[in-house]
A tleap script that builds the chain and sets N, CA, C and O, in Angstrom:
source leaprc.protein.ff14SB
mol = sequence {
  NMET ARG LEU CYS LEU SER GLY SER LEU PHE
  LEU LEU VAL ILE SER LEU PRO ALA GLY HIE
  CYS LEU ILE GLU ASN GLU GLY VAL MET LEU
  ARG GLY CYS THR VAL ILE GLY GLY ARG CYS
  PHE PHE ALA CYS PRO VAL GLY TRP LYS TRP
  ALA GLU TYR CYS TYR SER ILE PHE SER CYS
  CYS LYS VAL MET GLU LYS HIE LYS PRO PRO
  GLN ALA PHE GLN CTYR
}
set mol.1.N position { 25.077 18.481 -5.378 }
set mol.1.CA position { 24.766 17.161 -5.855 }
set mol.1.C position { 23.970 16.373 -4.821 }
set mol.1.O position { 23.046 15.642 -5.178 }
set mol.2.N position { 24.319 16.512 -3.551 }
set mol.2.CA position { 23.653 15.774 -2.496 }
set mol.2.C position { 22.179 16.180 -2.396 }
set mol.2.O position { 21.320 15.318 -2.210 }
set mol.3.N position { 21.873 17.463 -2.514 }
set mol.3.CA position { 20.497 17.942 -2.424 }
set mol.3.C position { 19.670 17.441 -3.603 }
set mol.3.O position { 18.511 17.064 -3.427 }
set mol.4.N position { 20.243 17.434 -4.787 }
set mol.4.CA position { 19.542 16.957 -5.973 }
set mol.4.C position { 19.210 15.470 -5.848 }
set mol.4.O position { 18.111 15.042 -6.203 }
set mol.5.N position { 20.160 14.688 -5.344 }
set mol.5.CA position { 19.947 13.252 -5.184 }
set mol.5.C position { 18.883 12.961 -4.136 }
set mol.5.O position { 18.020 12.110 -4.350 }
set mol.6.N position { 18.935 13.654 -3.012 }
set mol.6.CA position { 17.945 13.413 -1.967 }
set mol.6.C position { 16.564 13.906 -2.392 }
set mol.6.O position { 15.560 13.300 -2.015 }
set mol.7.N position { 16.488 14.983 -3.162 }
set mol.7.CA position { 15.203 15.460 -3.671 }
set mol.7.C position { 14.597 14.486 -4.658 }
set mol.7.O position { 13.388 14.255 -4.643 }
set mol.8.N position { 15.423 13.912 -5.515 }
set mol.8.CA position { 14.939 12.907 -6.469 }
set mol.8.C position { 14.460 11.660 -5.751 }
set mol.8.O position { 13.441 11.076 -6.120 }
set mol.9.N position { 15.197 11.249 -4.722 }
set mol.9.CA position { 14.796 10.083 -3.940 }
set mol.9.C position { 13.476 10.346 -3.223 }
set mol.9.O position { 12.618 9.464 -3.171 }
set mol.10.N position { 13.302 11.536 -2.674 }
set mol.10.CA position { 12.055 11.891 -2.005 }
set mol.10.C position { 10.875 11.822 -2.970 }
set mol.10.O position { 9.831 11.270 -2.622 }
set mol.11.N position { 11.020 12.368 -4.170 }
set mol.11.CA position { 9.931 12.325 -5.153 }
set mol.11.C position { 9.619 10.899 -5.581 }
set mol.11.O position { 8.460 10.568 -5.830 }
set mol.12.N position { 10.628 10.060 -5.669 }
set mol.12.CA position { 10.409 8.661 -6.021 }
set mol.12.C position { 9.629 7.938 -4.927 }
set mol.12.O position { 8.704 7.179 -5.214 }
set mol.13.N position { 10.004 8.177 -3.679 }
set mol.13.CA position { 9.360 7.479 -2.561 }
set mol.13.C position { 7.906 7.909 -2.390 }
set mol.13.O position { 7.057 7.062 -2.112 }
set mol.14.N position { 7.590 9.193 -2.547 }
set mol.14.CA position { 6.210 9.616 -2.340 }
set mol.14.C position { 5.309 9.210 -3.498 }
set mol.14.O position { 4.086 9.251 -3.365 }
set mol.15.N position { 5.892 8.816 -4.642 }
set mol.15.CA position { 5.064 8.387 -5.765 }
set mol.15.C position { 4.805 6.885 -5.752 }
set mol.15.O position { 4.036 6.397 -6.581 }
set mol.16.N position { 5.419 6.138 -4.840 }
set mol.16.CA position { 5.229 4.698 -4.774 }
set mol.16.C position { 3.876 4.358 -4.161 }
set mol.16.O position { 3.337 5.145 -3.383 }
set mol.17.N position { 3.317 3.189 -4.501 }
set mol.17.CA position { 1.995 2.815 -3.995 }
set mol.17.C position { 2.023 2.332 -2.551 }
set mol.17.O position { 1.892 1.134 -2.303 }
set mol.18.N position { 2.189 3.223 -1.616 }
set mol.18.CA position { 2.155 2.879 -0.203 }
set mol.18.C position { 0.734 2.998 0.315 }
set mol.18.O position { -0.148 3.493 -0.386 }
set mol.19.N position { 0.512 2.549 1.532 }
set mol.19.CA position { -0.816 2.610 2.095 }
set mol.19.C position { -1.307 4.015 2.350 }
set mol.19.O position { -2.491 4.296 2.164 }
set mol.20.N position { -0.428 4.903 2.770 }
set mol.20.CA position { -0.798 6.279 3.059 }
set mol.20.C position { 0.017 7.202 2.159 }
set mol.20.O position { 1.244 7.229 2.258 }
set mol.21.N position { -0.628 7.940 1.305 }
set mol.21.CA position { 0.059 8.841 0.383 }
set mol.21.C position { -0.596 10.205 0.439 }
set mol.21.O position { -1.638 10.387 1.070 }
set mol.22.N position { 0.028 11.158 -0.228 }
set mol.22.CA position { -0.579 12.472 -0.354 }
set mol.22.C position { -1.803 12.403 -1.255 }
set mol.22.O position { -2.742 13.184 -1.101 }
set mol.23.N position { -1.788 11.472 -2.188 }
set mol.23.CA position { -2.891 11.279 -3.128 }
set mol.23.C position { -3.598 9.978 -2.763 }
set mol.23.O position { -2.955 9.023 -2.328 }
set mol.24.N position { -4.894 9.934 -2.935 }
set mol.24.CA position { -5.653 8.700 -2.676 }
set mol.24.C position { -5.068 7.568 -3.512 }
set mol.24.O position { -4.852 7.735 -4.712 }
set mol.25.N position { -4.813 6.428 -2.895 }
set mol.25.CA position { -4.185 5.314 -3.594 }
set mol.25.C position { -5.007 4.055 -3.384 }
set mol.25.O position { -5.421 3.754 -2.265 }
set mol.26.N position { -5.238 3.329 -4.449 }
set mol.26.CA position { -6.043 2.113 -4.379 }
set mol.26.C position { -5.205 0.857 -4.508 }
set mol.26.O position { -5.764 -0.238 -4.572 }
set mol.27.N position { -3.897 0.971 -4.548 }
set mol.27.CA position { -3.027 -0.192 -4.632 }
set mol.27.C position { -2.850 -0.669 -6.060 }
set mol.27.O position { -3.448 -0.137 -6.996 }
set mol.28.N position { -2.016 -1.680 -6.202 }
set mol.28.CA position { -1.715 -2.259 -7.501 }
set mol.28.C position { -2.449 -3.586 -7.610 }
set mol.28.O position { -2.445 -4.385 -6.674 }
set mol.29.N position { -3.076 -3.816 -8.753 }
set mol.29.CA position { -3.813 -5.063 -8.947 }
set mol.29.C position { -2.926 -6.048 -9.718 }
set mol.29.O position { -2.699 -5.880 -10.916 }
set mol.30.N position { -2.431 -7.068 -9.024 }
set mol.30.CA position { -1.665 -8.139 -9.642 }
set mol.30.C position { -2.476 -9.425 -9.553 }
set mol.30.O position { -3.233 -9.627 -8.604 }
set mol.31.N position { -2.314 -10.281 -10.533 }
set mol.31.CA position { -3.178 -11.447 -10.662 }
set mol.31.C position { -3.167 -12.351 -9.431 }
set mol.31.O position { -4.226 -12.779 -8.973 }
set mol.32.N position { -1.993 -12.644 -8.895 }
set mol.32.CA position { -1.916 -13.532 -7.737 }
set mol.32.C position { -2.626 -12.991 -6.511 }
set mol.32.O position { -3.119 -13.755 -5.681 }
set mol.33.N position { -2.675 -11.691 -6.402 }
set mol.33.CA position { -3.310 -11.066 -5.240 }
set mol.33.C position { -4.813 -10.873 -5.456 }
set mol.33.O position { -5.599 -11.031 -4.521 }
set mol.34.N position { -5.208 -10.538 -6.664 }
set mol.34.CA position { -6.635 -10.325 -6.918 }
set mol.34.C position { -7.426 -11.627 -6.861 }
set mol.34.O position { -8.635 -11.605 -6.632 }
set mol.35.N position { -6.758 -12.759 -7.067 }
set mol.35.CA position { -7.431 -14.057 -6.964 }
set mol.35.C position { -7.963 -14.273 -5.550 }
set mol.35.O position { -9.046 -14.832 -5.373 }
set mol.36.N position { -7.207 -13.833 -4.544 }
set mol.36.CA position { -7.657 -13.999 -3.161 }
set mol.36.C position { -8.436 -12.782 -2.661 }
set mol.36.O position { -8.810 -12.723 -1.490 }
set mol.37.N position { -8.680 -11.820 -3.538 }
set mol.37.CA position { -9.489 -10.658 -3.184 }
set mol.37.C position { -8.724 -9.525 -2.536 }
set mol.37.O position { -9.287 -8.805 -1.711 }
set mol.38.N position { -7.459 -9.342 -2.881 }
set mol.38.CA position { -6.650 -8.292 -2.267 }
set mol.38.C position { -6.058 -7.344 -3.290 }
set mol.38.O position { -6.321 -7.448 -4.488 }
set mol.39.N position { -5.251 -6.413 -2.790 }
set mol.39.CA position { -4.504 -5.444 -3.607 }
set mol.39.C position { -3.079 -5.403 -3.080 }
set mol.39.O position { -2.832 -5.731 -1.920 }
set mol.40.N position { -2.145 -5.003 -3.927 }
set mol.40.CA position { -0.732 -4.953 -3.545 }
set mol.40.C position { -0.330 -3.527 -3.166 }
set mol.40.O position { -0.599 -2.577 -3.901 }
set mol.41.N position { 0.316 -3.394 -2.012 }
set mol.41.CA position { 0.830 -2.133 -1.492 }
set mol.41.C position { 2.262 -2.365 -1.012 }
set mol.41.O position { 2.691 -3.511 -0.884 }
set mol.42.N position { 3.006 -1.287 -0.746 }
set mol.42.CA position { 4.294 -1.430 -0.087 }
set mol.42.C position { 4.103 -1.672 1.408 }
set mol.42.O position { 4.920 -2.346 2.034 }
set mol.43.N position { 3.057 -1.140 1.971 }
set mol.43.CA position { 2.701 -1.373 3.366 }
set mol.43.C position { 1.185 -1.373 3.444 }
set mol.43.O position { 0.529 -0.556 2.797 }
set mol.44.N position { 0.630 -2.272 4.222 }
set mol.44.CA position { -0.833 -2.366 4.311 }
set mol.44.C position { -1.408 -1.132 5.006 }
set mol.44.O position { -0.921 -0.738 6.065 }
set mol.45.N position { -2.440 -0.517 4.418 }
set mol.45.CA position { -3.088 0.619 5.071 }
set mol.45.C position { -3.877 0.172 6.303 }
set mol.45.O position { -4.117 -1.020 6.496 }
set mol.46.N position { -4.270 1.120 7.116 }
set mol.46.CA position { -5.066 0.823 8.304 }
set mol.46.C position { -6.403 0.242 7.862 }
set mol.46.O position { -7.057 0.783 6.971 }
set mol.47.N position { -6.804 -0.855 8.483 }
set mol.47.CA position { -8.054 -1.512 8.139 }
set mol.47.C position { -7.878 -2.634 7.127 }
set mol.47.O position { -8.854 -3.271 6.728 }
set mol.48.N position { -6.653 -2.877 6.715 }
set mol.48.CA position { -6.339 -3.977 5.803 }
set mol.48.C position { -5.435 -4.946 6.533 }
set mol.48.O position { -4.690 -4.533 7.422 }
set mol.49.N position { -5.476 -6.231 6.183 }
set mol.49.CA position { -4.579 -7.206 6.792 }
set mol.49.C position { -3.676 -7.827 5.740 }
set mol.49.O position { -4.060 -7.967 4.579 }
set mol.50.N position { -2.474 -8.196 6.159 }
set mol.50.CA position { -1.489 -8.772 5.255 }
set mol.50.C position { -1.906 -10.182 4.883 }
set mol.50.O position { -2.361 -10.939 5.740 }
set mol.51.N position { -1.756 -10.548 3.604 }
set mol.51.CA position { -2.126 -11.885 3.148 }
set mol.51.C position { -0.926 -12.654 2.595 }
set mol.51.O position { -0.697 -13.796 2.992 }
set mol.52.N position { -0.165 -12.056 1.694 }
set mol.52.CA position { 0.992 -12.720 1.091 }
set mol.52.C position { 1.876 -11.685 0.421 }
set mol.52.O position { 1.563 -10.494 0.429 }
set mol.53.N position { 2.975 -12.134 -0.158 }
set mol.53.CA position { 3.876 -11.245 -0.891 }
set mol.53.C position { 3.473 -11.160 -2.350 }
set mol.53.O position { 2.968 -12.131 -2.913 }
set mol.54.N position { 3.692 -10.007 -2.967 }
set mol.54.CA position { 3.499 -9.803 -4.404 }
set mol.54.C position { 4.863 -9.522 -5.005 }
set mol.54.O position { 5.394 -8.425 -4.831 }
set mol.55.N position { 5.432 -10.469 -5.697 }
set mol.55.CA position { 6.731 -10.323 -6.363 }
set mol.55.C position { 7.844 -9.887 -5.418 }
set mol.55.O position { 8.719 -9.122 -5.822 }
set mol.56.N position { 7.833 -10.346 -4.194 }
set mol.56.CA position { 8.885 -10.119 -3.191 }
set mol.56.C position { 9.091 -8.655 -2.804 }
set mol.56.O position { 9.952 -8.370 -1.972 }
set mol.57.N position { 8.344 -7.730 -3.368 }
set mol.57.CA position { 8.505 -6.322 -3.038 }
set mol.57.C position { 7.248 -5.804 -2.360 }
set mol.57.O position { 7.319 -5.201 -1.289 }
set mol.58.N position { 6.115 -6.032 -2.970 }
set mol.58.CA position { 4.845 -5.556 -2.448 }
set mol.58.C position { 4.282 -6.528 -1.417 }
set mol.58.O position { 4.725 -7.671 -1.315 }
set mol.59.N position { 3.305 -6.057 -0.662 }
set mol.59.CA position { 2.552 -6.898 0.251 }
set mol.59.C position { 1.118 -6.962 -0.245 }
set mol.59.O position { 0.504 -5.932 -0.524 }
set mol.60.N position { 0.594 -8.158 -0.353 }
set mol.60.CA position { -0.803 -8.335 -0.743 }
set mol.60.C position { -1.652 -8.152 0.514 }
set mol.60.O position { -1.465 -8.865 1.500 }
set mol.61.N position { -2.569 -7.213 0.481 }
set mol.61.CA position { -3.395 -6.888 1.642 }
set mol.61.C position { -4.864 -7.078 1.297 }
set mol.61.O position { -5.299 -6.788 0.182 }
set mol.62.N position { -5.619 -7.569 2.272 }
set mol.62.CA position { -7.063 -7.738 2.121 }
set mol.62.C position { -7.771 -6.837 3.130 }
set mol.62.O position { -7.234 -6.544 4.198 }
set mol.63.N position { -8.964 -6.406 2.784 }
set mol.63.CA position { -9.751 -5.566 3.694 }
set mol.63.C position { -10.194 -6.419 4.876 }
set mol.63.O position { -10.656 -7.545 4.695 }
set mol.64.N position { -10.054 -5.884 6.080 }
set mol.64.CA position { -10.477 -6.606 7.283 }
set mol.64.C position { -11.995 -6.656 7.321 }
set mol.64.O position { -12.661 -5.635 7.154 }
set mol.65.N position { -12.532 -7.833 7.539 }
set mol.65.CA position { -13.982 -8.001 7.627 }
set mol.65.C position { -14.494 -7.692 9.032 }
set mol.65.O position { -15.522 -7.034 9.192 }
set mol.66.N position { -13.776 -8.168 10.045 }
set mol.66.CA position { -14.187 -7.971 11.433 }
set mol.66.C position { -13.106 -7.223 12.198 }
set mol.66.O position { -11.933 -7.250 11.825 }
set mol.67.N position { -13.506 -6.570 13.249 }
set mol.67.CA position { -12.602 -5.903 14.191 }
set mol.67.C position { -11.707 -4.854 13.524 }
set mol.67.O position { -10.496 -4.831 13.742 }
set mol.68.N position { -12.312 -3.998 12.719 }
set mol.68.CA position { -11.552 -2.894 12.115 }
set mol.68.C position { -11.214 -1.862 13.187 }
set mol.68.O position { -12.044 -1.586 14.053 }
set mol.69.N position { -10.015 -1.290 13.148 }
set mol.69.CA position { -9.685 -0.228 14.105 }
set mol.69.C position { -10.454 1.045 13.763 }
set mol.69.O position { -10.869 1.215 12.616 }
set mol.70.N position { -10.655 1.938 14.720 }
set mol.70.CA position { -11.399 3.170 14.468 }
set mol.70.C position { -10.782 4.054 13.378 }
set mol.70.O position { -11.502 4.815 12.732 }
set mol.71.N position { -9.485 3.971 13.166 }
set mol.71.CA position { -8.825 4.783 12.156 }
set mol.71.C position { -9.201 4.366 10.740 }
set mol.71.O position { -9.002 5.138 9.802 }
set mol.72.N position { -9.739 3.160 10.565 }
set mol.72.CA position { -10.070 2.647 9.233 }
set mol.72.C position { -11.364 3.251 8.685 }
set mol.72.O position { -11.589 3.233 7.475 }
set mol.73.N position { -12.216 3.784 9.562 }
set mol.73.CA position { -13.490 4.349 9.113 }
set mol.73.C position { -13.293 5.793 8.671 }
set mol.73.O position { -12.678 6.590 9.380 }
set mol.74.N position { -13.816 6.122 7.502 }
set mol.74.CA position { -13.714 7.488 7.005 }
set mol.74.C position { -15.049 8.179 7.254 }
set mol.74.O position { -16.099 7.720 6.806 }
set mol.75.N position { -14.984 9.284 7.973 }
set mol.75.CA position { -16.206 10.006 8.333 }
set mol.75.C position { -16.479 11.113 7.386 }
set mol.75.O position { -17.471 11.826 7.540 }
savepdb mol mol.pdb
quit
């Protein structure tokens, strides 16, 4: 039972819209966040900055305009 529960929890966590996933993720578009030009994630990806909360669970993140870290550039 313990293995089944932890496996289900693992699959749930990797399917959530986090900043870094196994699959390319573009975040969740909620109205309050898109008004300021952002997207909602569970954690802001590299090269994005935190702006506000989205429904107390997500973080509204905006793309950094200046001073992006080297990890944010995709080569």
